[in-house]
N, C-alpha and C positions, 0 to 999 in steps of 0.2 A: 504494500500500500504506500503510495507516494505521500510525502509530507506536504501538508497544505499550509503555506505560509501566509502571513498578513499581506505581503506584497502581491501574492497571487490573487488573493481576494480583492485587493484594491484594483488590480489590473482588470479583473473580470467585471467589477462594478463600473469601472471607467468605460468599458466597452458596451455594457448592457444597460446601465442605470438601474439594475436590479437591486433589491435590498441586500444588505451585507450578508446576513445569515443564509439567504437563498443562494448567494454566490458560493458561500462556504459549503453548503450541502451539495450543490451541483458539482463543484470541484472534487469533493469526496467521492461522489457517485461516479464521476468520470476518471477517478484515479489520477487527478492532476492534469488531465488533458484539457487544455484551454478551449480548443475548438469544440470538443464534445460537450464540455460544460456549458458553453454558450448555446449550443443546440438544445440541451436539456432545459435551460432556462426559458427558451422561447416556447417550449411545449408546456412547461409547468406553471408559468406565471398566470395567476388567476386574478379576479377582481379583489383587491385588497383595500378598496376605498374606505370601508367601514373601520378597519383597524388603523388606517393611516390618519383618519380625520382628526384625532386628538393631538397629533404631534405638532410641535412648534415649527412654523414656517417663517424663519427669519432671513433666509436667503431669497434670491429672486432677481427679477429684472424690472427696470422702468422702461417703458416704450411710449412713443408718441405717434400721432397721426394728424396731419394737417391737410385740409381740403379747402383752399381759398381762405375765407375768414372764419371757417369752422375748424375746430381741432379738439384733440383730447390728449391728456397725459394720464398714464395708467401704471400702477404697480401691481405685479403679479408675484406672489411669494411661493417658495418651495422650501424644502428642508436643508438641502446641501447644494454647494456650488456645482456638483456634478450635473444636476438637472438644468442649471442655467445654460448649459451648452448643448442641451438636447434639442434636436430640430423640431420635434413635435411640440415640446413646451414653448419654444420660441414662436412657432407658427400660431399656437393658441393665443399667446400674448399679442402678437402683431394683429391678428384678426379681431381680437376683442377691442383693441383701440379703434380700429376702423368701424366696428359695429356701434361703438359709443358715439362717434361722429354722425353716423348715418341715422341711427334710431333714437338717440337722446334718452337713454334709460334713466330713471329717477334715482336708482341706487344699485348696489351690487346684485341684489336679488333679481331686479328687473333686467339687469345685464345678463345674468345666467339664463333667463327665460327666452332670450332672443334665439331665433333659428340659426343653426350652424351644425355642420357635419364635418368630421375630420378623423382620419385613421380608422374608419369603420364605426365610429361612435357618433351619436346624435339622437334625436333631431335638434337638440338645443345646445347652447354653449355650456350649460351646466352638465348635460349628459356627456359632452366631450371631456370636460374637466374630470368628472368621476371615472370615465373610461381610461383616461391617461394616468390617473392615480393607480388604477389596477395594473396597467401595462408597465408603468415605470417603477411603481412600488414605493412612491413617496407622496406625502400629502402636498397639495398645492392649493392656493386660494387667490381669488381676486380681492386684494386688500382695499384699494381706494382708487378713485379716478376723478378727474375734473374735465368737464366739457366746456369749450370756449365757443361762444356764438354772439359776441357783443357788437360785431361789425368792425372791430379793430383788426389791423393786420396782425399776423402771428409769426413768431420766429421760435424755433426750438433748438435745443442743444442737448445731446446725450453724451455723457462722459462714460464711454464703455456701455455697460448695461446697468450700472448701479446708481447713476445719478442722472436725473432728467429735469430739464427746465423748459417752460414755455413762457414767452414774453409777449404781452399785448402792447402794440405800439402804433404810432403814425410817423411816417418819415422814411428814413434810409434803412434798407434791409440789412446792409452790412453792419451798421452801427447797432441795430437791434440784436443781430446774432452775436456780436461782440459782448453785448450786455448779458445775453443768455449764458455765454461762456463765463463771464465774470461772476454771475450769480452762482454757477456751479462751483466755482473756485472759492469764493469768499462767503457764500451762504448768508446773505443779509436776511433780516426777519421782516423788513418793511421797506416801502419806497423811500419814505422820509422819516425824520425824527418824530414828527407829529403822529405818524402812523404806527409807531411801535406799540404793541399791545400793553395796556395798563398793568397787567399782572407782571410782565417782564420788567417794566419800569419800577414797580413796587419792590420786586425782588432785588433789583440792582441797588435801589436806595437802602434797603435793609442790609445788604452786604457792606455797602459803604459806611453805614452807621455803625455796624459791628466792628469794622476795621478801625474807625475813629475811636470807639470806646476802648478797644484793645490798645491802641497807641497811647491813650490817656492813662490807662492802667500801668503800662510800662514806664511812662514818664513819672508817674507818682511813685512807683516802686524805686526808681532811680533817684528820687529827690529833685527831679527837674520840673520846670514850670509847665503847667497844663494849659493848653490853648483855650481861649475863651469860647463860650457857646456860639457866639457869632462867627468866629473863624471856623469852628468845627462844622457849622451849618453850611458855610461857603465851600468847605472842602468836600462835604458830602454831595452838594449840588454840582460841584465841578466834576466829581467822579461820575455822576449820573449823566451829565451832558457829554462827557467823553465817551461813555458807553453808547449813548444814542447815536453819536456820529459813527462809531465803529460798526453798528449793526444796521444802519439805514443805507440803502443802496445809493441814493444820490450823493451822500456825504463820503462814501468810501473812495479811496484812491483807485483809479482805474487800473486793472491788472496789466494792461498793455502799455500804460504810460503813467507811472506813479507821480508825475509832475502835475497831473490834473485829476479832478474828481470825476466820477461818472456823470454827474450833472453837467459839468463843464464840457465833457466829451460830447454829450448829447446835444447841448446847445450849439456847439461848433458844427455838428452834423445835421442841425435843424430837425431833430428827432425827439418825439415825446413818448416816454414809456408810461403806459397807463396802469400796468400791473404785471406781476410775474408769479409763477407757481413753481416751487422747487420740491421734488421728491427725491429722497435718498432711501435706497432699499433697506428695509428692516428698521428704519428710524423709529425709536420708541418701543421696539419689541425686545423683550428679554431673550437674549440669545444663549443657547446652550453651547458651551465650548467642549469639544470632544477631542480626545487623543485617539485617532483612528486605530492605530496598532494596538494600543492598550485595550480599546473596546473589543477588538477582535479576540485578543488573548483572554479577556474576562469572559466573553460569551462562550468561547471554546472550552474554557475551564469549567464553566457552569454546566455545559452540555455533558461533561464527563462525570458529573456528580450522580450518585445513584438516585433513582426516582423515589 
């Protein structure tokens, strides 16, 4: 009997996108023969959507579709980065973005109900999603999307498949695409300082106040003069204003020319940005960190334990 190593399991998983333990079982049955194991997996893979549905999907892709002044930005999640390279998964994501533009679904559930067939699955997008879960062996989900149809021009930028931006603008297309790239790199939270959400401003003010209190405590302990309440208040407000400039798009230094702000670049290009949307894959999802080789070893050891 050939020894089945973690690297062999990883190689087969990379070829087939099948679950790790299914790869291990197939390799064992095929006595280590990679081709035979791959064939066995094609025969044995059944619908595992039910079992996969509870697993965390913190990987995935962001994709966009623009048709004139209508567009969509979509995040589709899966469990591991193996699946983000799977042609069927990528086709599902690409088509879903197109369907959002065409049909204007109100939410993810409505998106899943739209008609679509792929890889022998259908007749809805949700049926295809469930079918691919069974075929690929990993959970996957449509996490979020935004549809654009305000009449403004649209420019998009995808940084690989993990970061996506759509900018709504009037004016020069090149300048708008440069802004989309800038947003992907610098991740502003609002167009201007005035647009930064109040909860973020309050949080920053709280941090600045806590820092000022800590500095006062250190000064007192060292026998040094403590700043007056008026000076402390000015320091806190100065810190907040600095934060607002750092996170507002128009006030940020333009990534292609740090001698000018984004607002100055846009003015020179006679271009107005009306809004932007930024998606980063898995943002806000608690991600499980796994050691693949250790996980294989642990599951193999568990399989050897007596029932």
